[in-house]
C-alpha positions in Angstrom: 0.0 0.0 0.0 1.5 3.3 -1.1 1.3 6.3 1.2 1.0 9.7 -0.4 3.4 11.3 2.1 6.2 8.8 1.0 6.0 9.7 -2.7 8.5 12.3 -3.9 9.1 14.0 -7.3 11.5 11.8 -9.2 10.3 8.5 -7.8 9.5 5.6 -10.1 6.0 4.0 -9.7 3.6 1.9 -11.8 0.4 3.7 -12.9 -2.7 1.9 -14.1 -4.7 3.9 -16.7 -7.8 1.8 -17.4 -5.8 -1.5 -17.5 -2.8 0.0 -19.3 -0.1 -0.3 -16.7 3.1 1.6 -17.2 6.2 2.6 -15.3 6.6 6.3 -14.9 8.5 9.0 -13.0 6.7 11.2 -10.6 6.8 14.8 -12.0 4.2 16.5 -9.9 2.1 16.0 -6.7 -1.3 17.5 -5.9 -1.2 17.4 -2.1 -4.9 18.4 -1.4 -6.3 15.9 -3.9 -3.7 13.2 -3.3 -3.0 12.9 -7.0 0.3 12.0 -8.6 1.5 12.9 -12.1 3.7 10.3 -13.8 5.7 10.8 -17.0 5.4 7.4 -18.7 7.8 8.4 -21.6 5.0 9.1 -24.0 3.2 11.7 -22.0 2.2 12.7 -18.4 -0.9 11.3 -16.7 -2.5 12.2 -13.4 -3.3 9.2 -11.2 -5.4 8.7 -8.0 -3.6 6.8 -5.3 -5.6 3.6 -5.9 -4.2 3.6 -9.5 -0.6 3.5 -8.4 1.6 0.6 -7.3 5.2 0.4 -6.1 7.9 -1.4 -8.1 9.5 -4.2 -6.1 13.3 -3.8 -5.8 15.1 -6.7 -7.5 18.2 -7.4 -9.6 16.5 -6.1 -12.8 15.5 -2.8 -11.2 19.0 -2.4 -9.6 20.5 -2.8 -13.1 18.1 -0.2 -14.6 19.3 2.2 -11.9 22.9 1.7 -13.2 24.5 0.1 -10.1 27.7 -1.8 -10.5 27.6 -5.3 -9.0 30.3 -7.0 -7.1 30.0 -10.6 -5.8 32.2 -11.2 -2.7 34.0 -14.5 -1.8 31.6 -14.9 1.2 28.5 -14.9 -1.1 27.4 -11.4 -0.2 26.7 -9.0 -3.0 27.6 -5.3 -3.1 26.0 -2.8 -5.5 27.7 0.5 -6.0 26.7 3.8 -7.6 29.2 6.5 -6.9 30.0 6.4 -3.2 26.6 4.8 -2.3 26.6 1.1 -1.5 24.0 -1.6 -1.0 25.1 -4.9 0.6 22.9 -8.0 0.3 23.4 -11.2 2.4 23.2 -13.3 -0.8 22.7 -12.9 -4.5 19.0 -12.1 -5.3 18.1 -11.8 -1.6 16.5 -8.4 -1.3 14.6 -9.2 1.9 17.1 -7.3 4.0 20.1 -5.1 3.2 22.7 -2.7 4.5 23.0 0.7 2.7 25.6 3.3 3.3 27.0 6.5 2.0 30.2 7.9 3.5 29.8 7.6 7.3 26.0 7.0 7.3 24.8 3.4 7.5 21.3 2.1 7.5 20.2 -1.5 8.2 17.0 -2.3 6.2 15.2 -5.4 7.6 12.4 -5.7 5.0 12.2 -5.7 1.2 12.2 -2.2 -0.3 10.4 -0.9 -3.3 12.3 1.2 -5.9 10.8 4.5 -4.7 11.8 3.7 -1.1 15.4 3.1 -2.2 15.3 6.3 -4.2 14.1 8.2 -1.1 16.9 6.6 1.1 19.4 7.5 -1.6 18.2 11.1 -1.8 18.1 11.5 2.0 21.7 10.3 2.3 23.3 11.9 -0.8 21.0 14.8 -1.7 21.0 13.5 -5.3 18.1 11.9 -7.0 18.5 8.3 -7.9 17.5 7.6 -11.4 18.5 5.6 -14.5 21.3 7.9 -15.5 24.9 7.0 -15.2 27.2 9.3 -13.2 
């Protein structure tokens, strides 16, 4: 269940427009009406909260976000983008993770959705996490 207060401009979500489900980037928020505008690549659409769904974080989504993968000898997996790191206990196990940037560490004890990772990334780095390489 998505909470409006957890959605930020720049987040990636899925929008359902009368059965046509597309991934999009949040470009605008209507606070009073709890509506979210997504850019799906073709155009922008406004969605009600019940038309939106999170995107589960998995290997495919991490790759789309242009992280570099490192498999460690102990079986843990580290993903890197700039100085930001994500450590998984095992390949493909996104049920818990450690994330860090410089001296700030966070232990995540539940699976994240893409927009939640984007929000952690922004809070820690002050840079929006998207599909661009930097």
